[in-house]
N, C-alpha and C positions, 0 to 999 in steps of 0.2 A: 814580172806585172807590169802593165801600160798608165801612163797618165790618164786621166778622162777629162771631158772639158764642160763647162757650163754654160749658158749665156751671160753676156756681160750684164746687162741685167741682173739679174738672180746671182751673181758673185757680188754685186756692188750691194745689193739690198742685204747680202749675208754677211758681209764685211763691216755694214754700219752696223747691223746687229750682234756681231762678235766684239765690236768696240766699244760696247752699252754691257758689256758682260762683267760684273764686279768680281769675281773670282776667278783669277788667271789662271787656277789650275783648269778650270773646266773651259775659261777660252780655248785653252789648247786645243781640247777634246772636241769641240764645236767646232773650228778650222778644220781638223781633220776629218773629222763626220761628212762636213758638208761642203768640202773643196775639194776631197779626196787628199792622196796623199802627198805629201810635199817637204821640199830641201829642208834643211834649218835655216838657210836664210830668207826663204818665203814666210816661214812661221814667225820669225823675228819683225818680217815687212808688214805683214798682213796682221800679227797680234799688237802692234804698235808697243811692245814689250820690248826692253832691252835684251840685251846676247845672251847677257847672265843668266837674267829670269828665266829668259825660254829654256837656256840650256839647265837649270833648277829642274823646273817643271817633268822637261824631256827624261831626266835621269828618274825622276819619281815615278813617272807613269809606265819607263820601261821597268822599271824593280816591281811597279805593281800588274803587271802585265796588261797594262792600259792599251798601251800602243808596242810596236814592234817595226824593226828598220828591214825594210825590204830593199831590191835592186829592182828599180822603177825604170822602165823603157818610154822615153818620149815618144808620144806618137808623131808628134812632127817633126822632128830632128832625128829620129831613129837610137839617142844617145841614151846611154846607161849610167844611171846615177844612184846613190844610198838616199833611201826617202823614209817618211815615218808615214805608216800606217796604225788606224785604230784599228785594235781588236774587237769582238763581240763583249770582253768585257769593256773595254773602254766605252763600248756603244750603251752598255746597261749602266755604268758609272753616270757616265751623262746623262742619261733617262731617270736618274735616283731622285730627282725634284727640280722645281722649276727655278729658269735661269734669273736672276735679281740681276735686274739691268740699273745702270747708273742714273737713267733718266727717268727713275718710275715718279721721282717726285712731280715733276713736270708730264707727267700721264696724268695722275692724281689731279693736279690742279687744273690741268686739259680738260677731265671727266666733270672737274665741279664747275667748272666754267660753260662747257656744254648740258650740263642739267639745267643751269640759272637759265639756259636760253632756252629751254626747253618748258618753261611754265608754264605757258600758254596751252600747250601740249597738255602738260599734266593736269590743268584747271580742267579743259577741257573733258578729259576721261573723267575725271571726279563728278564733273555735272551728268554725267550720262550714267555715274554711277558704278564703275568699274572696281572692283577690289584692288588694294593695296597692292598685293605680289603680283597681279596680272601688269600692273601701269608698271612697278620696278622692274618687271621681264622686258617688258618695251623700251625703256626708258635704258635699262643696261646696253642693250644693243646698240639702239638708234646713236645713241649718244657717242657711240666708236664708231659711226659712219662719218662724222665732223662736218667741216665744211660744206660740203655736197650738200648735205639734209637743209645745211640753214640757207643755201642761195637756191631753195625751191620756197613757193609763196606759202608761208605757215599759216592755211587758213582749216575751216572745217571738214573740207575735199579732202586735203591730205591727212588730219590726223584722223577721218574713218578710214581712207587707203592703209593707213599702215598699222589701223586695227583689224580692218579685212584679213589684210597677211600675215600677223599674229592670230590671227582666229581661225585661218586654215595652216598652221604650222604643221609639218609632218610628225613631229615630236608628239607622239598622245593622240595623234589625230584630231587635233584643235581640245584636247580634253584637260588641257590649262585652260581655255575659255568658258569652256563648259564647268570647268571646278570655280572659276573664280568671278563669273558674271552674275550679274545680279539683274533680274531683269523686274520690270515695272509690274504696278498692278491693275494694267489695261489689257489683258489677255494675250500676253507674247510669253507666258510661263509655258504653252506647248512648245516652245522652242528648246526649252532646257534639255541638254542631255544630244541633242541634233545638231548636225552639222547643216549649216543654213546653205544655201544656193547663194550667187549672186545677186538674183532676182530679191527670195527675201531678205537676203541683207540691206539692198537697196530700200525696200517697201518698208522694213522696220526704223532703219535710220534718217529714212526721207532724204534721199542722198540720190544725185541724176548716177545712172548705171554709166553715161560716158565718162563720169570723172573717174570713178572706182577701176574703169576697163584702162583707162590712157595712165592713170599713177601706179595701180599697183600690178597691172597689166604690161607696163611698156616702161613708164619712167623709170621708177622704183627697179624695174628688173634689166639694171645697168650693171656692169662691172664696178664704177664709183660708188655705188652702195651697198654690194655682198649680197644683195640678195638673190637664190634661185626658185625658181617657178618650174614643176613639171604640171601637166594636165592629164587628168584621167575621165574619159567623157567629158562630161562637163563640170567636172570638179577642178578648183584649183589646189595645189599643195606647195607649200614655199618652206624653205631653212636659210639660213643668215651665215655667213662664211664664220659668223663668231658666235654662233651658239655651237650647245655641244654635239649637234649631228653636224655640222660645216666643219668646226674645227678637228673632228674625229677623222671625216670621209678625206680631207685635204692631205693630213697626215698620213693617214692609210696610203694613199695615192702615192705620195712622195717617197713615204718608206717602200713601197714595191718599186719605183721606178729606179731607186740606190741600188736597191737588191739586184735588179737588172742589168744595170749598168757596171756590176763586178761579176753577174753570172755572164756576159758579154765581152767583158776585157780579160777576164781569168782564162776563157776557154771553157767554163766547166760543163754548160752544156750547150748543144748543134740544137737547141728547140726553137721555133719560130715564135717570132713577137707576138704573141697572141693577146689580143686586145680583150677579146670576149671572153677567155679565159680569166683573165686579170680582173676584169670586171664581174664577172660573177665570182668569184673568190674575195673580192674587197665588201661587194653586197654581202656574201655569207657572214663576214667576220660584223658587219655592221647590225645584221640581223639576229646574229646570235648576242650582239650588245642589248638588245632592245630597241633601237634606233629605228629601224624599219619594219613596218609590216607587212604582211605577206600580200595584198592587194595591191601594193604599187611598186612592187619588187620589179617587175618588168620595165615599168617606166622610169626607175628611179637606174635601171641599171644601164639604158639608153645613155640617160645623164652622164654617169659613170664615164663611159669610152669615150666621150667627147670631152670631158676634162681630163682623163688620161693623157688621149693625146696632145692636146692644148700643154698640159706641163711639162710632157715629154719634149714638146720645141721648149720651153721655154728655157727647158733645163740643157739643150744644145744635142738632144738626141738624131736632127738631122745632120752635126756636124761629125757626132763620133759615129755613130752608125746608121745611117740613113738608109741604106739596104735593108737591113732588118728592119726598120721601123716600118718603112715602105709595104714592105712583105705582108707587114702585121695590119697595117691601113687596109692594104686592097684587099686581103683576106675576111675582114671582120664584116659578119653580118649585121650585127648589133648598130655599128655605125650608121650604114645607109638607111638604119630603122625610122630615122629621125629625120627631120627637115634641116635642122639646124647642122646634123651630122653630114648629112649631101652635099652642104655648101662647103664644109669643113675638108672633106674629102676632096673635092671639085678644086679649092683651093690651094692645097698642097701639092695636088697634081698638077696643077699649072704655073707654079711657081708663085702666086699672086698673093700679095698682104691677108692675113685673114681679120677679117671685117665682122664675119658672123658672130653676133650676139651669143654667147655659148652656157649664158646664166637661165637661159630658159631650155625646154624640152619641150619640142612640138612632134608627137608619134605621126607616123607616115599614116594616112587612112589606105587602107588597103581594099 
């Protein structure tokens, strides 16, 4: 078995998270799951635990068949050594419950402070008669964006743009908005149960279309804010990296790429790194979970392909298996079916920095 590499940024992010895991036993499993096979000395270094503590948990995990020792080949030096590898049973053990972090209290305090800073937004939503459950849903996501959100001008245009995004959420096709939206008595009841177009939305709430276009379709659709946008004809559909669809999608992508690393490194299969097939399979999983509905499957798959490529690059695939990744990218029909995918492909082929915004999907018009 060979070692595998990930980008320095991803490695640092994972080590920061592992350092905050309270349960030392699970910290060991987390490192092996996310950083790959490790020597004993590296486990001591990465876990920030004593040699005796690491040794104790390695023995316990070995006994419980959560990990095993294998002969590892260092891909850079071609030298071999005995390393620890997480097993399928260990992966299941790691996923049995949420990882409790030492800084959870700090996270809670930060959340409370962010909610306090959102009082003006909350008051505005109450004035336009949004029901509490819908306000809470918005605040739960927006509060996680943090300082980037508060750097924006906190005014009516921003608040309505955020509401427009959540009203057009992919989850439930806006059902959450329809369920909790209370219309006034001035003839707007006709809209209940229907999706509002941007023109209808702007007319109903007396907001400039230019403001919604800029904030909801450009400014907030940046990586720093975590919102994703796909367009189908004249309709907008959003999700956020912290909502159920976002967290599930990103986790499935990451898990699938880890599987691909194992397949490539172990030589289990000679199949091409098939981006279209990979995105299709992830899409079906999301569909079976009831998170994606049939009418937007194609557009969502186009976004998935872009996210898979970006995630693969972040995880170091260009260093690990550049030839395999490039073969899959070049052969993908889905990648070039979006404007962003075409720019992404060109950037990779020409070795340029990836500057395209992959939080948005714009289907190529045929």
